[in-house]
C-alpha positions, -999 to 999 in steps of 0.1 A, spaced: -823 -583 709 -826 -552 687 -823 -552 650 -818 -525 624 -824 -532 587 -808 -511 560 -814 -514 523 -785 -511 498 -782 -514 461 -775 -552 463 -799 -562 491 -800 -555 528 -778 -553 559 -790 -563 593 -773 -552 625 -784 -571 656 -775 -557 690 -784 -562 726 -781 -599 724 -786 -616 758 -754 -638 758 -760 -649 794 -783 -677 782 -764 -684 750 -788 -664 728 -760 -652 705 -748 -687 698 -784 -700 692 -790 -670 668 -758 -677 649 -769 -714 646 -803 -704 633 -788 -679 608 -763 -706 597 -792 -729 588 -804 -701 564 -770 -699 547 -772 -736 542 -806 -735 526 -825 -748 556 -843 -716 565 -875 -723 585 -889 -687 585 -925 -685 575 -918 -663 544 -911 -666 507 -884 -639 509 -857 -666 511 -863 -674 475 -851 -639 467 -817 -644 485 -786 -650 465 -762 -650 494 -763 -645 532 -731 -636 550 -728 -636 588 -704 -614 607 -702 -592 637 -683 -586 669 -684 -600 704 -716 -581 712 -733 -578 677 -744 -600 648 -743 -586 613 -761 -602 584 -754 -591 548 -780 -604 524 -775 -600 486 -807 -604 466 -810 -623 434 -809 -604 402 -842 -585 395 -854 -592 431 -861 -568 459 -862 -581 495 -892 -570 514 -878 -556 548 -912 -560 565 -910 -598 557 -875 -599 570 -886 -582 602 -912 -610 606 -884 -635 600 -862 -620 626 -890 -621 651 -898 -657 643 -861 -666 647 -859 -647 680 -890 -666 693 -876 -699 681 -842 -693 698 -858 -682 731 -878 -714 732 -847 -736 728 -833 -750 760 
């Protein structure tokens, strides 16, 4: 899994590529990100408190996350990188 984080005026965009779909990794990642959209994020960061909305999209081979920050909040991309790594590790440990 590779990820690229891009800041924009409303928050950040995350493009995830090279998802190993042979072991169902994409589906597991989508499930983990869905937990975040439902307010059940388990990432070890406080950045979730700065999130107004999280939208999930993508194609057959990619996942795209669009995160809008709350008013007067700036999302720390370094913390989001840690969160993505945590989620990747969590997913890879699921059977």
